[in-house]
C-alpha positions as CSV (number, residue, x, y, z in Angstrom):
1,X,-0.3,0.1,-0.1
2,X,1.3,3.4,-0.7
3,X,-0.1,6.2,1.7
4,X,0.2,9.8,0.6
5,X,0.2,12.6,3.3
6,X,-0.7,16.1,2.7
7,X,-0.7,18.8,5.6
8,X,-2.3,22.2,5.4
9,X,-1.9,23.5,9.0
10,X,-3.8,21.7,11.1
11,X,-5.9,19.7,8.3
12,X,-4.2,16.0,7.3
13,X,-5.1,14.2,4.1
14,X,-4.0,10.5,3.9
15,X,-4.5,9.2,0.3
16,X,-4.7,5.5,0.4
17,X,-3.6,3.5,-2.6
18,X,-3.4,-0.2,-3.0
19,X,-4.8,-2.9,-0.5
20,X,-5.5,-2.0,3.5
21,X,-5.2,-5.5,5.1
22,X,-3.2,-7.4,7.6
23,X,-0.2,-6.7,6.0
24,X,-0.8,-3.1,5.3
25,X,-2.5,-1.9,8.5
26,X,0.4,-1.3,11.0
27,X,1.9,0.7,8.3
28,X,-1.3,3.2,8.3
29,X,-1.1,2.9,12.0
30,X,2.4,4.4,12.7
31,X,1.6,6.7,10.1
32,X,-1.6,7.8,11.9
33,X,0.2,7.8,15.6
34,X,3.1,10.0,14.0
35,X,1.1,12.2,12.4
36,X,-2.1,13.4,14.5
37,X,-0.5,15.8,16.9
38,X,-2.0,19.1,16.1
39,X,-4.5,17.8,13.5
40,X,-8.0,19.0,14.0
41,X,-9.3,17.7,10.5
42,X,-8.4,14.4,9.0
43,X,-9.4,13.0,5.7
44,X,-8.7,9.6,4.1
45,X,-8.6,9.8,0.8
46,X,-9.5,6.2,-0.7
47,X,-9.9,6.9,-4.3
48,X,-7.1,4.5,-5.1
49,X,-7.9,1.8,-2.3
50,X,-8.6,-1.4,-4.2
51,X,-9.4,-3.5,-0.7
52,X,-10.1,-3.2,2.8
53,X,-9.9,-5.9,5.2
54,X,-11.2,-6.2,9.0
55,X,-7.5,-5.0,10.0
56,X,-8.1,-1.8,8.2
57,X,-11.5,-1.3,9.8
58,X,-9.7,-1.4,13.2
59,X,-7.4,1.2,12.0
60,X,-9.9,3.5,10.6
61,X,-12.0,2.8,14.1
62,X,-9.0,4.0,16.1
63,X,-8.4,7.0,14.3
64,X,-12.3,7.9,14.5
65,X,-11.9,7.8,18.3
66,X,-8.6,9.8,18.2
67,X,-10.4,12.5,15.8
68,X,-13.5,12.6,17.9
69,X,-11.5,13.7,21.0
70,X,-9.4,16.5,18.9
71,X,-11.7,17.3,15.9
72,X,-13.0,15.5,13.1
73,X,-12.3,13.0,10.5
74,X,-13.8,12.2,6.8
75,X,-13.5,9.2,4.4
76,X,-13.6,10.4,1.0
77,X,-13.7,8.8,-2.4
78,X,-15.2,5.7,-1.1
79,X,-15.4,3.2,-4.3
80,X,-18.8,0.8,-4.2
81,X,-17.1,-2.3,-2.8
82,X,-15.6,-0.8,0.1
83,X,-18.7,1.6,0.9
84,X,-20.8,-1.9,1.0
85,X,-18.4,-3.2,3.5
86,X,-18.6,0.0,5.5
87,X,-22.6,-0.8,5.4
88,X,-22.4,-4.1,6.0
89,X,-20.1,-3.9,9.3
90,X,-22.5,-0.6,10.3
91,X,-19.0,1.7,9.9
92,X,-21.5,3.7,7.6
93,X,-22.8,4.9,11.1
94,X,-19.5,5.7,12.7
95,X,-17.6,7.3,9.7
96,X,-18.1,10.5,8.2
97,X,-18.2,9.3,4.8
98,X,-18.0,12.3,2.1
């Protein structure tokens, strides 16, 4: 998976490309852990994300919990397949999908 990080003041965008699964979730977790200090708005851009596993959902849930305490989080450019995963798991009620 490729993660492209763009920061503009307290706004951070992480663009994900490839697969967010058991093998790549720790990489995203590390990037989030090291990048959220002082961030009040987090956007996760999934335009180029092909696959999302339960390990990826766990990381997204953790990021959402962190951002609930310090600002807001949006998930953008979600394809139909990943949106279906969000709906089946109830994540569509937890995450702000734009």
